[in-house]
KOLDRENVO-610466 format. One record per residue (C-alpha): residue in three letters; x, y, z. Coordinates in steps of 0.25 Angstrom, whole numbers, plus 5000, padded with zeros to 4 digits. Layout:
! residues N
ALAXYZ/...
! end
This chain:
! residues 207
UNK495746655127/UNK496446575137/UNK497446645148/UNK498246595158/UNK499146665170/UNK498846785161/UNK499146765149/UNK498546775137/UNK497946695128/UNK498846685115/UNK497846755106/UNK497846875118/UNK499446895116/UNK500246975105/UNK501446855101/UNK502846895097/UNK503546805086/UNK505046815092/UNK506146805081/UNK507046855089/UNK507346975079/UNK507647115081/UNK506047145076/UNK505547055088/UNK506647135099/UNK505847265092/UNK504547225096/UNK504847165108/UNK505547305113/UNK504347385105/UNK503147295114/UNK503947305129/UNK504047475125/UNK502547475124/UNK502347375134/UNK503047485142/UNK502247605137/UNK500747525141/UNK501347485155/UNK501747645157/UNK500247695151/UNK499647575160/UNK500347635171/UNK499647765171/UNK498947755182/UNK499947735191/UNK499147625199/UNK499047535186/UNK500547525184/UNK500547395193/UNK499747345182/UNK500347405170/UNK501547325176/UNK501147205177/UNK500347205166/UNK501647235157/UNK502447125166/UNK501647025160/UNK501447055147/UNK503147055148/UNK502946945154/UNK501946875144/UNK503146915134/UNK504246865136/UNK503646715141/UNK503346705125/UNK503446855119/UNK502146875118/UNK501246985124/UNK499746965130/UNK498747035124/UNK498247165126/UNK496847095131/UNK497747015143/UNK498647155145/UNK497347235147/UNK496947125158/UNK498047135165/UNK498247255166/UNK496647285170/UNK496947155180/UNK498047225186/UNK497647355189/UNK497247325204/UNK498347225208/UNK499547335202/UNK498947445211/UNK499547405223/UNK500847365216/UNK501047505210/UNK500747605224/UNK501947495230/UNK502847515217/UNK502547665219/UNK502847685235/UNK503947585235/UNK504647675224/UNK504247795230/UNK504647775245/UNK506247725239/UNK506147835230/UNK505847935241/UNK506847875250/UNK508047875241/UNK507848005237/UNK507648055254/UNK509047975255/UNK509548055243/UNK509248185248/UNK509848155262/UNK508248175268/UNK508448015272/UNK509847985281/UNK510547875275/UNK511347905264/UNK511947825254/UNK511647685262/UNK510147705264/UNK510147755250/UNK511047635244/UNK509747555252/UNK508847635246/UNK509147595233/UNK509447455235/UNK507847455240/UNK507547525225/UNK508247415218/UNK507647305227/UNK506147355224/UNK506147395209/UNK506847245207/UNK505847205217/UNK504747275209/UNK505347235193/UNK505247075199/UNK503647105203/UNK503247155189/UNK504047025182/UNK503046955192/UNK501747015190/UNK502047005176/UNK502346865177/UNK500846855184/UNK500146915171/UNK500247045178/UNK499547035190/UNK499846995205/UNK500847105209/UNK500847045224/UNK501246915217/UNK502146965210/UNK502747035221/UNK503046905230/UNK503646845218/UNK504646945216/UNK504846965230/UNK505246795227/UNK505946845215/UNK506946965221/UNK507146855232/UNK507446745226/UNK508246815215/UNK508946965220/UNK509546985205/UNK508046995200/UNK507947115207/UNK509247175203/UNK508647145189/UNK507247205190/UNK507747345196/UNK508747355188/UNK507747355177/UNK507247465183/UNK508147545187/UNK508347545175/UNK507147565168/UNK507047695176/UNK508347735172/UNK508147745159/UNK506947815161/UNK507447925167/UNK508447945154/UNK507447885144/UNK506447995136/UNK505247975146/UNK504347945136/UNK505247815132/UNK504947775147/UNK503747695146/UNK504347615137/UNK505447565149/UNK504347495155/UNK503947395146/UNK505547345144/UNK505847365160/UNK504747235162/UNK505147175151/UNK506647185159/UNK506147145172/UNK505347005165/UNK506746995159/UNK507747035171/UNK506646945182/UNK506546815171/UNK508246815170/UNK508446825184/UNK507346735189/
! end
């Protein structure tokens, strides 16, 4: 079996025969829902979240290119390969999101002085961080689920060249969080697959 740039050879892919009909739409929606569930399961170890998200992003990138999902072997290999590199990315994401959330909560409760101006600045930082993280997820997927550092650098360059991409990705993440708070909790994992797909779609459209 021949592989190039982290992509599976044809015999290790799950083909999709696109006809543009409603059956294809239902099939694709089901695939993305399953992807979200598997990503959530792969993230249950917390420190494994980076590898799970990177693997899912790589799968979406493959599918977006030619409507072929990578096979089980290549997906498992990507996940295992991304476990250690994904730990720092996961910890950074947890620390940054935790600090920004605590800061905003402290401002809202009046514990930290600054009032509305500081709250607005914190919200802008949250939007920027969320958008940047969304672009990084797309970039690591474009690299076959490996290379969080390179993905982070590429995300920074994209954010500088196309600020609208940051807003779009932040909007996707914000919408997913809002839906997660409104729908039945058991449906939350399904949203993950749609979120990763939406991040890829928004980034591709704007860049």
